C-alpha positions, -999 to +999 in steps of 0.1 A: -002-001-001+012+036-008+023+060+020+001+091+008+021+115+032+056+108+014+038+107-014+022+143-012+055+153+003+077+141-022+051+157-052+058+191-034+092+184-034+090+173-076+070+203-081+096+230-066+126+211-086+107+211-119+098+245-116+133+255-112+149+236-138+121+249-161+126+284-151+162+284-167+154+260-196+163+276-232+132+272-245+093+265-248+093+229-258+124+222-230+105+240-202+078+215-209+105+182-211+113+195-174+076+178-168+068+154-189+102+134-178+091+137-141+059+124-146+062+085-160+084+078-127+070+104-103+031+095-105+012+062-105+019+028-080+053+013-096+042-021-078+009-022-101+024-037-127+032-069-108-001-078-099-015-106-114-036-096-146-023-058-145-004-061-179-018-075-207-004-108-222+030-103-237+030-067-225+061-059-202+062-026-179+062+010-195+052+041-191+053+077-211+043+112-211+039+144-231+019+178-241-005+177-270-004+214-277-027+230-300-015+242-331-020+277-347-048+269-369-066+250-341-070+218-361-045+197-343-025+187-314+012+188-318+032+159-297+053+181-276+081+173-250+070+133-255+090+106-230+087+073-241+072+077-275+088+068-308+109+091-327+084+091-356+054+105-336+078+130-323+060+165-333+032+143-348+000+161-356-030+143-340-065+153-351-078+180-321-112+156-319-094+123-316-098+096-286-097+111-254-077+143-260-103+153-283-126+151-250-104+169-231-103+200-254-138+198-261-145+198-222-118+214-206-120+187-179-094+159-169-097+125-169-087+094-155-090+060-167-077+039-143-082+007-166-086+020-203-104-017-213-132-004-189-140+024-216-154+016-253-142+048-268-104+043-259-083+046-287-043+043-286-025+068-301+007+066-286+025+035-308+052+021-281+028+000-259-010-001-249-020+021-224-035-003-196-038+032-177-037+069-182-047+103-172-049+136-191-052+169-178-063+199-195-036+229-194-054+261-196-043+296-198-063+326-187-096+300-195-080+294-228-077+256-238-041+257-251-034+219-248-033+184-224-004+169-204-008+131-209+004+105-187+001+068-195+011+034-182+008-004-199-004-016-166-040-014-154-046+005-119-018+022-116-031+061-106-052+068-079-071+097-077-041+116-059-023+110-090-045+129-110-048+159-085-008+161-092-016+160-126-035+187-125-010+207-104+016+199-132-007+209-158-011+242-145+024+246-139+029+234-177+009+261-188+029+291-170+056+275-183+053+276-218+033+311-217+066+326-197+090+308-227+067+321-252+053+286-263+025+302-286+055+320-307+077+288-310+044+272-323+043+298-351+080+289-364+070+254-373+063+242-408+034+220-406+035+211-439+064+188-430+047+170-403+032+137-400-007+138-393-027+114-372-066+112-377-069+081-359-059+057-332-053+017-332 
């Protein structure tokens, strides 16, 4: 059983460290990487993957994170600062209506999928492994939706409500970092015609 008191203290310390590291990052995506590199090992119950039935047959423990930022045309999420995504998905454009990130974009509400098999509408966007559980928190700035922060794990029942609350805290930090480093300006420098597009999941 997880020690929630120790977890809360660890989350607070991680927020302090990430905020400091990201403040001196050279750019917007680098600042987001300070967040996304932290989430997979910080959030969730590491012991969950070893429980009977937690992993699909043949699957191995794995986790990933990324920020899906809204492109200037408002039609796509851009996979930004990915951790444990395949190289070909780096800066992939994902239809803004696709899957649960699309639901977050439409509702501006976070989603926790403790077991993705319980959600018939779940579609797999990450191509490194099949997600058994996932969390998604909207990245908002002055009430405007600018992206979604995502953390996924191959095992089922990894995340709890305390992890979901922490995701929202990191999403709020990501929003401030993104704007402080002029993320919208950085997005305008990208040649989107050269980037792959994903219109459906697997």
